N, C-alpha and C positions, 0 to 999 in steps of 0.2 A: 398754226402752220408748222409742218414738220419738214426739216431739211436733212437729207441723207446723202453722204458722199462716199463712194467706194473707190479704192485705188488698188495698185498692184499689191501682191502679198495679201495681207488682211488689214483693212482699215475701214472704220465706220464712224461717222460723225452725225449726230442727230440733235436737233433743238426742238423742244415741244413746249410752247407756251400754253397756259390755260388760265381760266378765270372762273372762280366759284362765287356765287351770290346766294346767301342763305338768310332766311328769316325764321326766327324761332320765338316761341313763348316759353319762358322759364318761370315756374311758380315759386321758386325758392333759391334765388341766386347766391345767398350766403350760406345755404345748407344749415339753417338754424332750427332749433326746436320751437322757439317762440319768436314773435316779431318778424315773421316771414315777409320778405320783400320779393315781389314779382316784377317782371319786365319783359318787354319786347326787344329783342336783340337782332340787329342786322350785322351780318358778317360778310366782308368782301375780301377775297383772297386772290390777288394776281400772283401767278407763280411761273417758274421756268424750270424745265428739266433739260439738262445737257448730258449727253451720252457720247463717250469716246471709247472706241474699242479697236485697238491696234496691237501689233506684236510687241510694241515698246511700252504702251500706256493703255490702261483700262481705267476709265473714270466715269462715275455716275454722280451727278450733282442735282439736288432739288433745292431751289431757293424760292421762298414765298413770303408775302407780307399779309398778316392776318389782322385786318382792320375790324374793330368791333365798335358798334354804336348802340348806346342804350337809350331807349325812348324816355324812360322815367328817371334814370339815375345817370345823368351825363358825366358825373364825376368819375365814373368807372370806364369811360370811353378809352379804348386803345387805338391811338392814332399816330403815335411817335414811332420812328424807325427803330429805336432801341427796344421798344416793347412789342412790336408787331412782327419782327422778322423771325423766320424759321429757316434753318439750314440743315441739310444732310448731305455730306460728302463722303464718298468712298473712292479711293484711287490706289492703283498699284503700278509703280514704274519699274520696269525690268530692263536695265541697261545692258546687263550680261545675261543672255537668255538662260533661264532655269538655274541661275547661280546667284546673281546679285539682285536684290529687290529693295524697293522703298514703298512701304504702305503708309498712306496718310488718310485720316478720317477726321471729320469735324461735324458735331451735332449741336445745333443751337435750338433749344426747345424749352417748353414750360413743363416743369416736373413737380410732383407732390413733394412736400417737405417732410412730412411725418405721417405714417399710416395710423397713428393714434388719433389724429384729428380728422376733420371732414374730408372725405374722398368720394367723388361721384363721377360716373361715366358721363362725358359730355359737359362737365362743369369744371372749368379751370380758373374760377374767380377767387377761391379761398384755398388756403393751405398749399399754395404753389409758388414757385419762383422761376424766373428765367435762368437758364443755365447754358453754359457752353463747354463742351468737352472736346479738346483737340488732341489728337494722337499722331505722332510721327514715329515710324518703326523701320529703320534700315536693318536689313539682315542678309546673311550669306548662307547659302546651302551648298556645301562642298562635298562632292562624292568621293569618299576615300577609296572605296571599292565599288563594284557593281551592286553590292547589297548593303553597304554601310555608308551612311552620310552624316556629316556634321553640320549642325545649324547654330550659328552664332549671331546675336543681334543686340540691339539697344532700342529701348522704347522710351520716348518722352511723352508725358501726359500732362496736360494743363487743364485743370478743372476749375471753373468759375461759376459762382452763384451770385445773382443780383441781390437776394435777400441777405441781410447781415447775419442771419442764423446759419446760413450755408457755410460749410467749411471749405472755402476755396484753397487749392493746393497745387503743387507741382510734384510729379513723380518721375524718378529716373530709374530704369530697370535694365540690368544686363542679364542676358539669357544665353545659356549653352545647352545644346541637346545633341545626343548621339543616338542614331536610329539604326536598327538592324532589321532587314527584311528577310523573311524565310518564304520565298515564293510570293504569290499574290494573296495568300490567305492570312498570313501572320506577319506582324511587325511588332517589335518591342523597342522601348526607348528609355533612356535615363536623362533627366533634366535638372539643371540647377539655375535658380534665379536669385539675384540680389536686387532689392528695391530700396530706395530711400524716399521717404514721404516727407515733403517740406510744406507745412501749412503756411498760408499767407501771413499769419501772425502766430508766433510760438506761445505756448502756454505761460500765463502769468497769474499767480494766485496772490491775492492780498487779504490778510486777516487782520481785522481791527478788534482789539479787546477793549471793552468798556469797563471802567471801574468807578465806583461811587466813593467819593472822598469822605473819610470818617475823621480825619485829623489833618490840619493844615495851618501853616503860618503865612499870613499875607504881608508882603512887602511891596507897598505901592500897588501896582496892578498885577504883581506876580505872586503866585502861590507856591510855597514850598510844601510839598505833600509829605506828611509824616505817616499816614496810614490810610488804607483804602480797602474796599472789598469788591470782588468781581460782580458785575451786574449784566453781563452778556457779551456777545461778540457778533461780528458780521463778516461774511466771506464774499469776496468779489472775484470772479474768474473771467479773464479775457484770453483770447487766442485758443489754440488747440494743440494737442500732443503730436509732435513729430516722431517718426520712428524709422528704423531700418528693419527689413525682413530678409531672412535667408530661407529659401525653400528648395528642398530636394524631393524629387518624385521619380518613380519608375512606373511604366505603364505598358499596355499592350492593346493591339486591335486584332481581333480574330474573326475571320469570315468562315463560320462553321459550315454553312450551306449558302447557296445563292440567295436564300431568303432570310437567313439569320446572321446578324452581326453583333458581336460583343465588343465593348470598349471598357477599359478599366485602368485605374491608376491609384497608387497609394504613395504617401510621402509624409513629410513633416515640415512645419513652418515654425520659425523662431522670430519672435518680435523683440526688438531691442529699442526701447523708448529713449528719445533724446531729452536732454535736460531743459528744464524751464526755470522760472524764478518764483520763489516763495518769499513774500515780504510781510513782516509783522510789525504792527505799531500798537501803542496803547494810548487811549484817551481817558482823561480823568474828569469827572462831573461833580458839580455841586448843584443839586436840583436838576434842571434841564440845561444848565450852562456849562460849556466846556471850559475848564480853567487851566488845563495843562495837557500837553501831548508829548509822549516820549519819541525819541528819534526812530525812524524806520530801520528795521534790521532785515537784511536780505540774505537768503541762502539758496543753494541749488535745490531744485525739486525735480524728481524723476520717478516715473511709475516703475514698478518692478517688471523685469523681463518675463515673458510668457512663451510657451510653446504648445503645439498641439499636432496631433495626427490629422491629416487631410486625405480624402479619397474621393473617387468618382467611379461609379459603375453604371453602365447603360447597355440596354439590349434593344435591338430593333428587329422586328419580325414582319416580313411581308406575307400576309396570308394569301393575297391574290394581287393582281395588278390594280385592284381598286381599294383594297382594305389592308391597313397596316397597324401594327401595335408597337408601342414604345414604353419602356419602363426605366426608371433611373433612381439612384440613391447616392447622395453626395454630402460631403462636408467641405466647406471652403470658408474663406475670409473675404470680406468686402468692406468698403467704406460707405457709411450712410451720408445723407445730405447734411445732417445737423448734430449727430451724436457720435461721431468717430467710427472706428473699426468695430466690426462685430463678426462673431462666428455663426455660420449658417448651416444647419443640418436640414436637408431636404430629401424627401422621397415622393415619388408620384409616377404617373403614367398617363398615356393618352391612346385613343383609338381614332384613326382617320379613315374616312371613306371619301374617295375622290373619283367621281364619275359625273353623271349628269347633275346629281346633287352633291355638293361638297360640304362635308360635315366633320367637325373635330370635337371629341368629348375628352375631357381631362380631369384628373383629380390630383391633389397635392397635400402634403403636410410639411410645414416649415417651422423650425425653432431657431430663433435668433437670440444669441447671448452677447451682450455688448462688452467691449474690452475696458473702456475707460469710465463708464457710468454703471450704476447698479440698476440694470434693466434687462428684462427678458420678455420677449414677445413670441407667441406661438400662433400659427394660423393653419386652418384646415379647410379645404374647400373644393369646389368643382367649377369647371368652365365649359361653355358650349358655344360653338360658332357654326353657322350654316348659311349656305347660299343655295337658294332653290329657284331654278328657272321656271317661270310661269308662262312663257311664250317666247317667240323669236327675239323680242327686244325687252321683255319684262322679266324682272327677277326680284325675289324677296331675300332680304338679309336679316338673320336672326343672331342675337348675342345674349348670353346669360352668364352671370357670375354669382357665386355664393361663397362667402368666406366667414368662418367662425374664428374670431380673434380672442385671445386671452392675453391681457396686458398686466404685467406685474405692477405693484403700487409705485407711485412717484410723487413728486412735490405737488403736482396739480391734482391727481386723483389718488388719495391715500389708501385705496382699497384695490383688490384685484378686479379689473374690469373685464367683463365678458360681453362681446359684441357679435351680433349676427348682421352681416352686411350683404345686401342683395342689390343686384343691378340687372336690368333687362332692357333690350333694345330690339325694335322691329322696324324695318323700313322697306320701301319699294323703290326700285330704280327702273326707269324706262329710257332706253338708249336710242337716240337719233343718230344721224351721220356724224355731227360734230358736237352734239350736246347730249348730256344725260340729265334728266329730271328725276328728282328724288323727294320723297316725303317719309316721315317716320315719327316714332315716339320712343322716348327714353324714360325709364322709371328707376329711381334710386331710393333705397330704404335702409336706414341704420337703426337697429334695435339693440340698445345697450342696457345693462343693469344699472348704469348711471343715467338717470332720466334726462339730465341736461344735455347729454350727448346724442339723444335720439333726433332723427330728422327724416323727412321724406322729400322727394323732389320729382316733379313731372316736367318733361320737356317735349314740346311738339314742334317739328320743323318742316320747312319746305325749302328746297334748294335746286339750283341749276348749275351745271358745270359745263363750260365751253372749252373744248380742246381743239387747238388749231393745228 
């Protein structure tokens, strides 16, 4: 049932409840190369969409519960509120029209932890964690003149991951931007951002050195060590690296023709890492028995500061009212789920056809260099989505992904891993007045030069969605 209320000026309020019931067969729920486990999975999703659109407030909220029941492996059932809820909130509050704003967003979802591990379309049972990202952004847009405006704001971001591998953190960002417009076709700006990144637990490194006793005097149960030789060490690391960043950019947007738009920016970012703790201790052994241990010695630990150029260039060209092209090239920094900040170089493009048949084809290349660990990932690939009407109420949906990954060696895989990852999905939807029936098939295939990382996956599903 949908409820809509209109008032004077501009006001709209709408509530749309819905219910999805889905049955699927999945032949490899763990995305493994061997000892594959299959199952029949029932998914029940009651959800509610709330829409508010007024001069003062614009809000769009999706809230749903994704209950999953496994026929063969009931230990994997998702029935608790903590594990089933999904939230997506976007809102803008404008108490002083066109001047003072408060943007708030919240996304509670299940996300992949690491692209180096198993990832498959339609399979969120492995290498995933529940996450919640909340953002509050009050800001002011002050018109200095008719063509110059000043934007000043503060952004609070709270990132939470359920999996202990996830680097939960809070971010505080202060932003200032000065924009100059030259008519309707050209605008330029300069911007400065200061951000402080505060992980849930700061970095703490503990190093234990092991020494084999070669000479000692025993007094009762106590040993006085006279000589020893090194026999190894262990390193334990908890928490994550906090940091501050200073970022300055200049940019422009140019409308060359009604069909061609260019956007670009260039700047520099400075990373200043916060201090952690490095604790060292020594243990002495006779055989396999610890006979003495030196007192722990702690000192400040801090990663060296870094800086880098950043940029973004994008072109959009409208070939016709049905066909458009997009190309981009950028360098930026972002935070991974479990490995800290990384530098990301990306270039790519897409072509979109939007008429009776809706189709998007895209290609990309990305290089990710991590700041706090010795790791580099590259990915090159292509994507395709299409929606093809087959009748008044019947439509086909197609999806295809291909990515070639190259992963630098790490502690788990001591060689350079090269992986080809394929995903394809095809489905049919038939729409009734308040119900949409769907069926489809999903295929995932991972082909790696590390044989243990190979897997394939087939999913067949049937579902019904009721919208009231």
